N, CA, C and O atoms as a DFTB+ gen file, in Angstrom:
752 C
 N C O
     1  1     -23.275      -9.463     -15.203
     2  2     -22.389     -10.368     -15.047
     3  2     -22.041     -11.077     -16.098
     4  3     -22.760     -10.929     -17.086
     5  1     -21.003     -11.927     -16.196
     6  2     -20.555     -12.687     -17.312
     7  2     -21.346     -14.282     -17.339
     8  3     -22.010     -14.689     -16.385
     9  1     -21.184     -14.872     -18.295
    10  2     -21.641     -16.403     -18.151
    11  2     -20.821     -16.857     -18.904
    12  3     -20.477     -16.361     -19.977
    13  1     -20.331     -18.091     -18.291
    14  2     -19.330     -19.040     -18.913
    15  2     -19.367     -19.372     -20.556
    16  3     -18.419     -19.723     -21.258
    17  1     -20.590     -19.179     -20.897
    18  2     -20.683     -19.517     -22.272
    19  2     -20.086     -18.401     -23.018
    20  3     -19.697     -18.679     -24.152
    21  1     -19.949     -17.301     -22.645
    22  2     -19.709     -16.133     -23.369
    23  2     -18.319     -16.312     -23.767
    24  3     -18.020     -15.955     -24.906
    25  1     -17.364     -16.842     -22.962
    26  2     -15.801     -17.245     -23.459
    27  2     -15.545     -18.379     -22.257
    28  3     -15.106     -18.136     -21.133
    29  1     -15.890     -19.527     -22.727
    30  2     -15.829     -20.431     -22.091
    31  2     -13.918     -20.885     -21.852
    32  3     -13.419     -21.196     -20.770
    33  1     -13.406     -20.820     -22.773
    34  2     -11.930     -20.940     -22.636
    35  2     -11.160     -20.250     -21.568
    36  3     -10.341     -20.749     -20.796
    37  1     -11.665     -18.702     -21.679
    38  2     -11.158     -17.972     -20.632
    39  2     -11.815     -18.040     -19.028
    40  3     -11.114     -17.709     -18.071
    41  1     -13.116     -18.467     -18.867
    42  2     -13.593     -18.929     -17.788
    43  2     -12.938     -20.114     -17.213
    44  3     -12.693     -20.093     -16.006
    45  1     -12.599     -21.214     -17.963
    46  2     -12.059     -22.637     -17.518
    47  2     -10.687     -22.195     -17.141
    48  3     -10.310     -22.717     -16.092
    49  1      -9.746     -21.301     -17.749
    50  2      -8.526     -20.874     -17.413
    51  2      -8.587     -20.255     -15.822
    52  3      -8.006     -20.710     -14.837
    53  1      -9.556     -18.972     -15.907
    54  2      -9.464     -18.421     -14.586
    55  2     -10.244     -19.315     -13.547
    56  3     -10.128     -19.007     -12.361
    57  1     -10.897     -20.215     -13.832
    58  2     -11.299     -20.923     -12.660
    59  2     -10.093     -22.128     -12.331
    60  3     -10.071     -22.749     -11.268
    61  1      -9.265     -22.299     -13.265
    62  2      -8.332     -23.141     -12.866
    63  2      -7.319     -22.873     -11.948
    64  3      -6.723     -23.728     -11.294
    65  1      -7.109     -21.500     -11.905
    66  2      -6.518     -20.837     -10.908
    67  2      -6.514     -20.989      -9.514
    68  3      -7.621     -20.965      -8.977
    69  1      -5.143     -21.198      -8.527
    70  2      -5.300     -21.328      -7.262
    71  2      -4.810     -19.908      -6.483
    72  3      -3.934     -19.227      -7.017
    73  1      -5.409     -19.491      -5.203
    74  2      -4.818     -18.506      -4.685
    75  2      -3.411     -18.802      -4.502
    76  3      -3.053     -19.943      -4.210
    77  1      -2.401     -17.628      -4.692
    78  2      -1.218     -17.778      -4.549
    79  2      -0.270     -18.075      -5.997
    80  3       0.947     -18.243      -5.927
    81  1      -0.851     -18.100      -6.991
    82  2      -0.339     -18.666      -8.262
    83  2       0.005     -17.295      -8.763
    84  3      -0.730     -16.314      -8.651
    85  1       1.239     -17.318      -9.348
    86  2       1.929     -16.125      -9.684
    87  2       1.716     -15.993     -11.319
    88  3       2.082     -16.884     -12.085
    89  1       1.184     -14.973     -11.685
    90  2       0.910     -14.696     -12.975
    91  2       1.643     -13.547     -13.614
    92  3       2.030     -12.728     -12.780
    93  1       1.941     -13.259     -14.868
    94  2       2.662     -11.966     -15.531
    95  2       1.988     -11.664     -16.504
    96  3       1.191     -12.415     -17.066
    97  1       2.302     -10.247     -16.877
    98  2       1.566      -9.665     -17.829
    99  2       1.782      -8.088     -17.829
   100  3       2.454      -7.573     -16.935
   101  1       1.294      -7.443     -18.686
   102  2       1.653      -5.837     -18.672
   103  2       0.632      -5.088     -18.276
   104  3      -0.482      -5.601     -18.375
   105  1       0.724      -3.870     -17.798
   106  2      -0.409      -2.993     -17.182
   107  2      -0.935      -2.462     -18.589
   108  3      -0.355      -1.802     -19.452
   109  1      -2.245      -2.978     -18.528
   110  2      -3.048      -2.100     -19.849
   111  2      -3.455      -1.010     -19.731
   112  3      -3.306      -0.237     -20.677
   113  1      -4.218      -0.498     -18.328
   114  2      -5.034       0.437     -18.186
   115  2      -4.748       0.780     -16.882
   116  3      -4.562      -0.167     -16.118
   117  1      -4.642       2.199     -16.313
   118  2      -4.762       2.712     -15.112
   119  2      -6.143       3.602     -14.808
   120  3      -6.487       4.646     -15.363
   121  1      -6.699       2.998     -13.945
   122  2      -8.040       3.864     -13.475
   123  2      -8.014       4.456     -11.942
   124  3      -7.110       4.046     -11.215
   125  1      -8.790       5.231     -11.507
   126  2      -8.917       5.829     -10.269
   127  2      -9.279       4.668      -9.259
   128  3      -9.060       4.715      -8.048
   129  1      -9.743       3.838      -9.796
   130  2     -10.336       2.665      -8.933
   131  2      -9.416       1.297      -8.969
   132  3      -9.787       0.384      -8.232
   133  1      -8.497       1.140      -9.602
   134  2      -7.406      -0.103      -9.850
   135  2      -6.946       0.190     -11.366
   136  3      -7.130       1.138     -12.129
   137  1      -6.355      -0.881     -11.454
   138  2      -5.505      -1.077     -12.613
   139  2      -5.806      -2.826     -13.429
   140  3      -5.947      -3.922     -12.887
   141  1      -5.813      -2.506     -14.638
   142  2      -6.131      -3.415     -15.570
   143  2      -4.831      -3.978     -15.963
   144  3      -3.917      -3.207     -16.253
   145  1      -4.615      -5.634     -16.011
   146  2      -3.627      -6.207     -16.220
   147  2      -3.737      -6.942     -17.347
   148  3      -4.758      -7.630     -17.327
   149  1      -2.867      -7.106     -18.645
   150  2      -3.201      -7.648     -19.881
   151  2      -2.341      -9.274     -19.293
   152  3      -1.119      -9.229     -19.155
   153  1      -2.900     -10.267     -19.068
   154  2      -2.182     -11.185     -18.581
   155  2      -1.540     -12.201     -19.774
   156  3      -2.302     -12.679     -20.615
   157  1      -0.389     -12.440     -19.791
   158  2       0.365     -13.362     -20.597
   159  2      -0.146     -14.788     -20.882
   160  3      -0.283     -15.534     -19.913
   161  1      -0.457     -15.262     -22.183
   162  2      -1.060     -16.365     -22.579
   163  2      -2.431     -16.735     -22.035
   164  3      -2.917     -17.851     -21.854
   165  1      -2.935     -15.532     -21.821
   166  2      -4.712     -15.807     -21.501
   167  2      -5.044     -14.885     -22.482
   168  3      -4.540     -13.828     -22.864
   169  1      -6.384     -15.789     -22.918
   170  2      -7.362     -14.980     -24.040
   171  2      -7.993     -13.464     -23.544
   172  3      -8.174     -13.147     -22.369
   173  1      -8.202     -12.845     -24.412
   174  2      -8.553     -11.611     -24.258
   175  2      -9.725     -11.390     -23.224
   176  3     -10.504     -12.330     -23.065
   177  1      -9.901     -10.318     -22.564
   178  2     -11.283     -10.236     -21.991
   179  2     -12.296      -9.361     -22.829
   180  3     -12.032      -8.291     -23.378
   181  1     -13.441      -9.987     -22.822
   182  2     -14.398      -9.580     -23.884
   183  2     -14.935      -8.107     -23.764
   184  3     -15.637      -7.684     -24.683
   185  1     -14.663      -7.341     -22.741
   186  2     -14.872      -6.212     -22.452
   187  2     -13.608      -5.035     -22.024
   188  3     -13.332      -3.982     -22.599
   189  1     -13.027      -5.611     -20.887
   190  2     -12.223      -4.695     -20.150
   191  2     -10.658      -4.760     -21.014
   192  3     -10.429      -5.511     -21.963
   193  1      -9.685      -3.768     -20.409
   194  2      -8.488      -3.640     -21.192
   195  2      -7.668      -4.959     -20.571
   196  3      -6.540      -5.089     -21.045
   197  1      -7.985      -5.752     -19.784
   198  2      -7.133      -6.737     -18.963
   199  2      -7.830      -7.751     -18.531
   200  3      -8.901      -7.468     -17.994
   201  1      -7.470      -9.099     -18.624
   202  2      -8.338     -10.050     -17.742
   203  2      -7.823      -9.981     -16.146
   204  3      -8.377     -10.584     -15.226
   205  1      -6.814      -9.241     -16.034
   206  2      -6.380      -9.135     -14.619
   207  2      -6.726      -7.871     -14.001
   208  3      -6.612      -6.855     -14.687
   209  1      -7.156      -7.779     -12.731
   210  2      -7.399      -6.696     -11.968
   211  2      -6.741      -6.314     -10.655
   212  3      -7.157      -7.006      -9.726
   213  1      -5.881      -5.458     -10.331
   214  2      -5.413      -5.087      -9.205
   215  2      -6.247      -3.945      -8.405
   216  3      -6.405      -2.901      -9.039
   217  1      -6.653      -3.986      -7.450
   218  2      -7.378      -2.815      -6.560
   219  2      -6.347      -2.221      -6.274
   220  3      -5.191      -2.563      -6.522
   221  1      -6.890      -0.888      -5.494
   222  2      -5.908       0.044      -5.177
   223  2      -5.031      -0.511      -3.960
   224  3      -3.825      -0.267      -3.950
   225  1      -5.719      -1.379      -2.763
   226  2      -4.855      -1.546      -1.576
   227  2      -3.798      -2.748      -2.138
   228  3      -2.663      -2.773      -1.662
   229  1      -4.130      -3.575      -2.989
   230  2      -3.237      -4.475      -3.502
   231  2      -2.294      -4.154      -4.457
   232  3      -1.770      -5.066      -5.096
   233  1      -1.911      -2.681      -4.711
   234  2      -0.664      -2.243      -5.500
   235  2       0.247      -2.238      -5.085
   236  3       1.243      -2.550      -5.738
   237  1       0.308      -1.776      -3.454
   238  2       1.758      -1.610      -2.910
   239  2       1.580      -1.445      -1.222
   240  3       0.499      -1.096      -0.748
   241  1       2.598      -1.697      -0.495
   242  2       2.419      -1.435       0.834
   243  2       2.402       0.131       1.281
   244  3       1.724       0.484       2.246
   245  1       3.105       0.959       0.602
   246  2       3.189       2.419       0.853
   247  2       1.874       2.943       0.253
   248  3       1.124       2.412      -0.566
   249  1       1.800       4.092       0.861
   250  2       0.585       4.785       0.588
   251  2       0.831       5.657      -0.668
   252  3       1.994       5.966      -0.928
   253  1      -0.117       6.049      -1.417
   254  2       0.210       6.711      -2.770
   255  2      -1.186       7.368      -2.852
   256  3      -2.153       6.825      -2.317
   257  1      -1.303       8.646      -3.585
   258  2      -2.233       9.443      -4.146
   259  2      -3.079       8.986      -5.539
   260  3      -4.266       9.243      -5.742
   261  1      -2.299       8.345      -6.326
   262  2      -2.604       8.088      -7.651
   263  2      -1.793       6.622      -8.054
   264  3      -0.593       6.464      -7.828
   265  1      -2.482       5.805      -8.556
   266  2      -1.831       4.468      -8.985
   267  2      -0.720       4.602     -10.100
   268  3       0.129       3.735     -10.306
   269  1      -0.824       5.788     -10.793
   270  2       0.584       5.839     -11.564
   271  2       1.701       6.227     -11.038
   272  3       2.669       6.381     -11.782
   273  1       1.839       6.523      -9.339
   274  2       2.682       6.547      -9.022
   275  2       3.612       5.157      -8.495
   276  3       4.703       5.147      -7.924
   277  1       2.842       4.149      -8.868
   278  2       3.210       2.765      -8.704
   279  2       3.644       2.021      -9.797
   280  3       4.707       1.403      -9.867
   281  1       2.774       2.106     -10.652
   282  2       2.871       1.577     -11.987
   283  2       2.568       2.433     -13.188
   284  3       2.018       3.519     -13.006
   285  1       2.902       2.009     -14.473
   286  2       2.680       2.529     -15.593
   287  2       2.163       1.827     -16.813
   288  3       2.629       0.701     -16.990
   289  1       1.418       2.203     -17.563
   290  2       0.901       1.439     -19.000
   291  2       2.062       0.859     -19.734
   292  3       3.030       1.486     -20.165
   293  1       1.896      -0.096     -19.797
   294  2       3.041      -1.003     -20.477
   295  2       4.034      -1.804     -19.531
   296  3       4.544      -2.833     -19.973
   297  1       4.284      -1.435     -18.435
   298  2       5.015      -1.983     -17.602
   299  2       4.767      -3.584     -17.131
   300  3       3.764      -3.931     -16.509
   301  1       5.648      -4.329     -17.458
   302  2       5.585      -5.628     -16.911
   303  2       5.726      -6.111     -15.499
   304  3       6.682      -5.779     -14.799
   305  1       4.851      -6.827     -15.128
   306  2       4.469      -7.246     -13.580
   307  2       4.177      -8.462     -13.375
   308  3       3.391      -8.937     -14.195
   309  1       4.593      -9.244     -12.432
   310  2       4.283     -10.495     -11.900
   311  2       3.408     -10.289     -10.613
   312  3       3.686      -9.570      -9.654
   313  1       2.501     -10.922     -10.757
   314  2       1.235     -10.743      -9.713
   315  2       0.852     -11.809      -9.177
   316  3       0.979     -12.857      -9.811
   317  1       0.274     -11.811      -7.844
   318  2      -0.392     -13.121      -7.072
   319  2      -1.724     -13.019      -7.157
   320  3      -2.463     -12.106      -6.789
   321  1      -2.051     -14.420      -7.867
   322  2      -3.592     -14.428      -7.874
   323  2      -4.154     -14.608      -6.642
   324  3      -3.602     -15.290      -5.777
   325  1      -5.466     -13.920      -6.444
   326  2      -6.168     -13.917      -5.432
   327  2      -7.489     -14.544      -5.210
   328  3      -7.926     -15.083      -4.193
   329  1      -8.085     -14.347      -6.470
   330  2      -9.507     -15.087      -6.546
   331  2      -9.958     -14.612      -8.014
   332  3      -9.623     -13.605      -8.638
   333  1     -10.898     -15.751      -8.396
   334  2     -11.329     -15.511      -9.797
   335  2     -12.916     -14.749      -9.683
   336  3     -13.915     -15.413      -9.405
   337  1     -12.955     -13.477      -9.905
   338  2     -14.295     -12.858      -9.775
   339  2     -15.192     -13.080     -10.979
   340  3     -15.151     -12.533     -12.081
   341  1     -16.001     -13.998     -10.516
   342  2     -16.827     -14.349     -11.632
   343  2     -17.822     -13.548     -12.062
   344  3     -18.273     -13.785     -13.183
   345  1     -18.241     -12.715     -11.479
   346  2     -19.285     -11.286     -11.952
   347  2     -18.834     -10.402     -12.862
   348  3     -19.623      -9.862     -13.637
   349  1     -17.392     -10.119     -12.884
   350  2     -16.701      -9.466     -14.037
   351  2     -15.764     -10.501     -15.003
   352  3     -15.301     -10.145     -16.087
   353  1     -15.602     -11.628     -14.509
   354  2     -14.930     -12.517     -15.241
   355  2     -13.431     -11.980     -15.567
   356  3     -12.950     -11.621     -16.642
   357  1     -12.880     -12.046     -14.314
   358  2     -11.315     -11.596     -14.044
   359  2     -10.608     -12.207     -13.168
   360  3     -11.170     -12.860     -12.289
   361  1      -9.371     -12.124     -13.230
   362  2      -8.641     -12.683     -12.179
   363  2      -8.323     -11.254     -10.984
   364  3      -7.866     -10.246     -11.524
   365  1      -8.485     -11.207      -9.915
   366  2      -8.152     -10.487      -8.984
   367  2      -6.548     -10.934      -8.716
   368  3      -6.013     -12.042      -8.719
   369  1      -6.022      -9.580      -8.483
   370  2      -4.506      -9.711      -8.492
   371  2      -3.863      -9.101      -7.355
   372  3      -4.497      -8.169      -6.861
   373  1      -2.694      -9.412      -6.782
   374  2      -2.177      -8.423      -6.072
   375  2      -0.591      -8.063      -6.335
   376  3       0.251      -8.942      -6.518
   377  1      -0.338      -6.856      -6.331
   378  2       1.272      -6.760      -6.867
   379  2       2.010      -6.543      -5.514
   380  3       3.241      -6.582      -5.503
   381  1       1.365      -6.335      -4.469
   382  2       2.068      -5.949      -3.066
   383  2       2.281      -7.384      -2.343
   384  3       3.029      -7.452      -1.368
   385  1       1.707      -8.364      -2.767
   386  2       1.930      -9.570      -2.095
   387  2       3.213     -10.101      -2.392
   388  3       3.858     -10.770      -1.585
   389  1       3.650      -9.771      -3.713
   390  2       5.193     -10.352      -4.150
   391  2       6.338      -9.556      -3.528
   392  3       7.443      -9.706      -4.049
   393  1       6.204      -8.561      -2.272
   394  2       6.978      -7.678      -2.324
   395  2       7.008      -7.973      -0.570
   396  3       6.043      -8.422       0.048
   397  1       8.325      -7.613       0.038
   398  2       8.184      -7.678       1.495
   399  2       7.629      -6.524       1.870
   400  3       7.877      -5.435       1.351
   401  1       6.628      -6.784       3.059
   402  2       6.134      -6.196       3.955
   403  2       7.064      -5.034       4.555
   404  3       7.770      -5.421       5.485
   405  1       7.193      -3.758       4.221
   406  2       8.093      -3.243       5.131
   407  2       8.013      -2.735       6.532
   408  3       8.948      -2.457       7.283
   409  1       6.596      -2.655       6.771
   410  2       5.838      -2.558       8.126
   411  2       6.751      -3.966       9.031
   412  3       7.474      -3.817      10.016
   413  1       6.499      -4.983       8.482
   414  2       7.079      -6.189       9.402
   415  2       8.597      -6.103       9.630
   416  3       9.149      -6.570      10.626
   417  1       9.232      -5.464       8.619
   418  2      10.779      -5.272       8.740
   419  2      11.017      -4.335       9.716
   420  3      11.995      -4.332      10.463
   421  1       9.971      -3.408       9.706
   422  2      10.168      -1.906      10.722
   423  2      10.105      -2.622      12.289
   424  3      10.895      -2.407      13.208
   425  1       9.099      -3.400      12.300
   426  2       8.702      -3.844      13.739
   427  2       9.621      -4.777      14.235
   428  3       9.768      -4.942      15.446
   429  1      10.392      -5.539      13.197
   430  2      11.291      -6.586      13.680
   431  2      12.659      -5.896      14.299
   432  3      13.435      -6.547      14.998
   433  1      12.894      -4.337      13.927
   434  2      13.970      -3.910      14.086
   435  2      13.680      -2.845      15.100
   436  3      14.631      -2.176      15.504
   437  1      12.465      -2.610      15.559
   438  2      12.291      -1.396      16.482
   439  2      11.538      -2.011      17.764
   440  3      10.706      -2.914      17.673
   441  1      11.898      -1.462      18.860
   442  2      11.455      -1.785      19.845
   443  2      10.478      -0.496      20.583
   444  3      10.677       0.698      20.360
   445  1       9.463      -1.004      21.440
   446  2       8.614       0.354      22.060
   447  2       9.790       0.858      23.061
   448  3      10.576       0.216      23.758
   449  1       9.617       2.204      22.875
   450  2      10.531       3.273      23.574
   451  2      11.829       3.462      23.106
   452  3      12.695       3.872      23.879
   453  1      12.089       3.203      21.873
   454  2      13.059       3.464      20.752
   455  2      12.781       4.907      20.314
   456  3      11.639       5.208      19.967
   457  1      13.694       5.744      20.313
   458  2      13.528       6.973      19.567
   459  2      14.121       6.934      18.015
   460  3      15.111       6.296      17.656
   461  1      13.477       7.571      17.382
   462  2      14.098       7.357      16.059
   463  2      13.672       8.828      15.365
   464  3      13.088       9.706      16.000
   465  1      14.052       8.944      13.995
   466  2      14.114      10.096      13.343
   467  2      12.755       9.897      12.187
   468  3      12.715       8.925      11.433
   469  1      11.905      10.753      12.193
   470  2      10.892      10.574      11.302
   471  2      10.350      11.839      10.465
   472  3       9.979      12.870      11.026
   473  1      10.341      11.671       9.147
   474  2      10.080      13.071       8.337
   475  2       8.657      13.188       7.991
   476  3       7.942      12.282       7.563
   477  1       8.278      14.586       8.260
   478  2       6.932      14.815       8.338
   479  2       6.413      14.625       6.577
   480  3       7.111      15.229       5.762
   481  1       5.482      13.985       6.156
   482  2       5.148      14.032       5.034
   483  2       3.447      14.556       4.574
   484  3       2.933      14.711       3.467
   485  1       2.976      14.704       5.793
   486  2       1.540      15.528       5.399
   487  2       1.083      16.073       6.848
   488  3       1.351      15.568       7.938
   489  1       0.352      17.192       6.591
   490  2      -0.410      17.990       7.744
   491  2      -1.732      17.577       7.970
   492  3      -2.554      17.870       7.102
   493  1      -2.107      16.948       8.972
   494  2      -3.701      16.467       8.845
   495  2      -4.553      17.265      10.249
   496  3      -3.985      17.733      11.235
   497  1      -5.756      17.252      10.041
   498  2      -6.418      18.219      11.053
   499  2      -6.104      17.582      12.534
   500  3      -6.194      18.316      13.518
   501  1      -5.759      16.296      12.663
   502  2      -5.616      15.898      13.955
   503  2      -4.272      15.480      14.126
   504  3      -4.123      14.671      15.042
   505  1      -3.213      15.817      13.478
   506  2      -1.818      15.600      13.871
   507  2      -0.998      15.801      12.516
   508  3      -1.221      16.704      11.710
   509  1       0.210      14.596      12.362
   510  2       0.995      14.697      11.527
   511  2       1.291      13.518      10.853
   512  3       1.479      12.571      11.617
   513  1       1.396      13.263       9.627
   514  2       1.908      11.967       9.093
   515  2       3.478      12.171       8.955
   516  3       4.066      13.161       8.520
   517  1       3.979      11.038       9.412
   518  2       5.571      10.866       9.206
   519  2       6.030       9.616       8.777
   520  3       5.578       8.578       9.259
   521  1       7.190       9.637       7.610
   522  2       7.640       8.399       7.032
   523  2       9.095       8.309       8.103
   524  3       9.801       9.292       8.328
   525  1       9.346       6.920       8.684
   526  2      10.201       6.636       9.885
   527  2      11.041       5.721       8.936
   528  3      12.232       6.027       8.978
   529  1      10.771       4.734       8.132
   530  2      11.639       3.413       7.559
   531  2      10.839       3.019       6.461
   532  3       9.677       2.628       6.343
   533  1      11.960       3.270       5.547
   534  2      11.546       2.580       3.866
   535  2       9.859       2.629       3.777
   536  3       9.202       1.589       3.737
   537  1       9.337       3.767       3.755
   538  2       8.129       3.750       3.232
   539  2       7.196       3.166       4.462
   540  3       6.131       2.651       4.122
   541  1       7.461       3.202       5.615
   542  2       6.511       2.880       6.588
   543  2       6.028       4.452       7.220
   544  3       6.897       5.264       7.540
   545  1       4.764       4.725       7.336
   546  2       4.291       5.957       8.034
   547  2       3.478       5.399       9.088
   548  3       2.951       4.303       9.285
   549  1       3.555       6.737       9.836
   550  2       2.727       6.556      11.158
   551  2       2.090       8.056      11.216
   552  3       2.596       8.865      10.438
   553  1       1.066       8.497      12.030
   554  2       0.433       9.613      12.240
   555  2       0.869       9.753      13.934
   556  3       0.618       8.916      14.800
   557  1       1.538      10.965      14.106
   558  2       1.623      11.510      15.546
   559  2       0.477      12.365      15.610
   560  3       0.273      13.235      14.764
   561  1      -0.347      12.130      16.670
   562  2      -1.719      12.814      17.207
   563  2      -0.964      14.232      17.851
   564  3       0.147      14.403      18.353
   565  1      -2.006      15.066      17.611
   566  2      -1.520      16.735      17.955
   567  2      -1.205      16.727      19.176
   568  3      -0.376      17.595      19.449
   569  1      -1.616      15.935      20.240
   570  2      -1.333      15.788      21.491
   571  2      -0.261      15.447      21.795
   572  3       0.168      15.757      22.906
   573  1       0.547      14.664      20.857
   574  2       1.893      13.956      21.255
   575  2       2.998      14.809      20.500
   576  3       4.110      14.281      20.489
   577  1       2.887      15.990      19.893
   578  2       3.811      16.646      19.172
   579  2       4.401      17.629      20.260
   580  3       3.699      17.994      21.203
   581  1       5.692      18.041      20.109
   582  2       6.343      18.783      21.166
   583  2       5.568      20.150      21.165
   584  3       4.628      20.365      20.400
   585  1       6.070      21.119      22.148
   586  2       5.378      22.506      22.009
   587  2       4.362      22.509      23.161
   588  3       4.033      21.702      24.031
   589  1       3.955      23.914      22.760
   590  2       2.726      24.084      23.324
   591  2       1.371      23.363      22.565
   592  3       1.274      23.432      21.340
   593  1       0.478      22.763      23.274
   594  2      -0.761      22.252      22.557
   595  2      -1.214      22.703      21.570
   596  3      -1.310      22.039      20.538
   597  1      -1.648      24.115      21.692
   598  2      -2.407      24.966      20.728
   599  2      -1.588      25.300      19.648
   600  3      -2.126      25.679      18.607
   601  1      -0.181      25.208      19.739
   602  2       0.703      25.762      18.517
   603  2       1.501      24.873      18.121
   604  3       2.355      25.084      17.259
   605  1       1.294      23.600      18.790
   606  2       2.631      22.600      18.344
   607  2       2.442      22.225      16.714
   608  3       3.385      22.285      15.925
   609  1       1.258      21.881      16.381
   610  2       1.195      21.374      14.903
   611  2       1.321      22.594      14.045
   612  3       1.570      22.430      12.850
   613  1       1.201      23.595      14.448
   614  2       1.844      24.919      13.426
   615  2       3.112      24.936      13.417
   616  3       3.604      25.443      12.409
   617  1       3.900      24.512      14.286
   618  2       5.669      24.557      14.414
   619  2       6.031      23.639      13.443
   620  3       7.184      23.735      13.021
   621  1       5.079      22.479      12.834
   622  2       5.802      21.428      12.113
   623  2       5.434      21.862      10.719
   624  3       4.399      22.492      10.500
   625  1       6.448      21.456       9.600
   626  2       5.848      22.013       8.202
   627  2       6.132      20.364       7.718
   628  3       6.651      19.566       8.499
   629  1       5.826      20.084       6.692
   630  2       6.225      19.131       5.657
   631  2       7.569      18.966       4.927
   632  3       7.864      19.790       4.062
   633  1       8.447      17.893       5.239
   634  2       9.618      17.954       4.976
   635  2      10.424      18.236       6.391
   636  3      11.608      17.901       6.342
   637  1      10.015      18.747       7.530
   638  2      10.908      18.585       8.707
   639  2      11.180      17.092       9.079
   640  3      10.327      16.229       8.870
   641  1      12.318      16.832       9.600
   642  2      12.938      15.639      10.346
   643  2      12.803      16.119      11.617
   644  3      13.300      17.206      11.910
   645  1      11.978      15.223      12.708
   646  2      11.720      15.218      13.942
   647  2      12.050      13.871      14.500
   648  3      12.158      12.822      13.865
   649  1      12.225      14.098      16.057
   650  2      12.887      12.934      16.707
   651  2      11.378      12.496      17.409
   652  3      10.754      13.346      18.044
   653  1      10.847      11.108      17.246
   654  2       9.904      10.933      18.124
   655  2      10.195       9.346      18.802
   656  3      10.895       8.535      18.195
   657  1       9.770       9.134      19.698
   658  2       9.912       7.655      20.368
   659  2       8.442       6.762      20.294
   660  3       7.305       7.229      20.371
   661  1       8.766       5.593      20.153
   662  2       7.826       4.585      19.617
   663  2       7.210       4.321      20.899
   664  3       7.865       3.915      21.859
   665  1       5.654       4.598      20.947
   666  2       4.930       4.294      22.028
   667  2       4.327       2.647      22.034
   668  3       4.371       1.997      23.078
   669  1       3.848       2.147      20.945
   670  2       3.259       1.127      20.497
   671  2       3.451       0.584      19.103
   672  3       3.643       1.306      18.126
   673  1       3.389      -0.737      19.069
   674  2       3.616      -1.324      17.543
   675  2       2.194      -2.313      17.482
   676  3       2.083      -3.192      18.336
   677  1       1.322      -2.168      16.642
   678  2       0.582      -3.633      16.338
   679  2       0.663      -4.115      14.910
   680  3      -0.083      -3.717      14.015
   681  1       1.643      -5.018      14.764
   682  2       1.741      -5.919      13.698
   683  2       0.559      -6.236      12.847
   684  3       0.658      -6.174      11.621
   685  1      -0.746      -6.630      13.537
   686  2      -1.615      -7.207      12.641
   687  2      -2.566      -5.874      11.818
   688  3      -3.039      -5.931      10.683
   689  1      -2.651      -4.689      12.816
   690  2      -3.129      -3.609      11.899
   691  2      -2.467      -2.576      11.325
   692  3      -2.934      -1.558      10.815
   693  1      -0.754      -3.098      11.514
   694  2       0.332      -2.376      10.753
   695  2       0.376      -0.834      11.104
   696  3       0.691       0.062      10.321
   697  1      -0.046      -0.675      12.601
   698  2       0.175       0.483      13.214
   699  2       1.274       0.863      13.862
   700  3       1.778      -0.143      14.362
   701  1       2.046       2.052      14.161
   702  2       2.630       2.413      15.364
   703  2       2.359       3.492      15.822
   704  3       2.107       4.476      15.127
   705  1       2.371       3.470      17.207
   706  2       1.737       4.919      17.892
   707  2       3.382       5.763      18.359
   708  3       4.197       5.186      19.079
   709  1       3.584       6.958      17.881
   710  2       4.565       7.667      17.980
   711  2       4.346       8.692      19.062
   712  3       3.192       8.912      19.430
   713  1       5.367       9.340      19.606
   714  2       5.348      10.587      20.557
   715  2       6.373      11.564      20.086
   716  3       7.497      11.081      20.223
   717  1       6.384      12.580      19.658
   718  2       7.613      13.637      19.575
   719  2       7.317      14.230      21.035
   720  3       8.425      14.431      21.531
   721  1       6.567      14.506      21.716
   722  2       6.547      15.282      22.927
   723  2       7.264      14.313      24.255
   724  3       7.550      14.774      25.361
   725  1       7.451      12.918      23.829
   726  2       8.050      12.155      25.169
   727  2       9.318      11.690      24.357
   728  3       9.743      10.636      24.830
   729  1      10.000      12.105      23.366
   730  2      11.237      11.957      22.883
   731  2      12.490      12.492      23.805
   732  3      12.441      13.712      23.961
   733  1      13.683      11.802      24.497
   734  2      14.216      12.234      25.338
   735  2      15.186      12.919      24.839
   736  3      15.831      13.635      25.605
   737  1      15.535      12.866      23.403
   738  2      16.918      13.655      22.964
   739  2      16.495      13.907      21.357
   740  3      15.483      13.497      20.789
   741  1      17.594      14.712      20.807
   742  2      17.233      15.281      19.804
   743  2      18.164      14.320      18.859
   744  3      18.633      14.913      17.888
   745  1      18.499      12.982      18.974
   746  2      19.212      12.303      18.224
   747  2      20.363      13.031      17.118
   748  3      21.256      12.332      16.639
   749  1      20.250      14.328      16.815
   750  2      20.984      15.081      16.003
   751  2      21.938      14.622      15.426
   752  3      22.608      15.334      14.677
């Protein structure tokens, strides 16, 4: 734990920030657990590569395997200040807060019962993940895949474009339920 006395100028600056303040800087380091940001016009951190830190969920609305898919070292970014982490003496930041939530745009444009095209992005033990709309993903449970129950999942491959019907939308959880089995047409 860092103490105020270790770097009072940095402590005071971080303590003065308010939730929602916009901060700019450059990506200083990318780690498997998050990204360090060297904030503009802020004293250097005594230990870390940057005074700002973005956790993985706060990097992007879309799913990703590696943070380097979203940012690269040296990239200039504008981030939203979330909180002062007094334990690590760093600014907790969000990059995704500055971007529109693609799920909400999808939900605004989609009704339950609508048929749509979805591209299979991953095969999962319990179904398939699909991307439907500007980086909005959903899972189609294997019981909702078209075809015979025991072979339906084997008939779908990554990259396939399938037709599915929207069974439900949950804006708060940011989830959508889909069914390929209940789709009425091939939208071809």
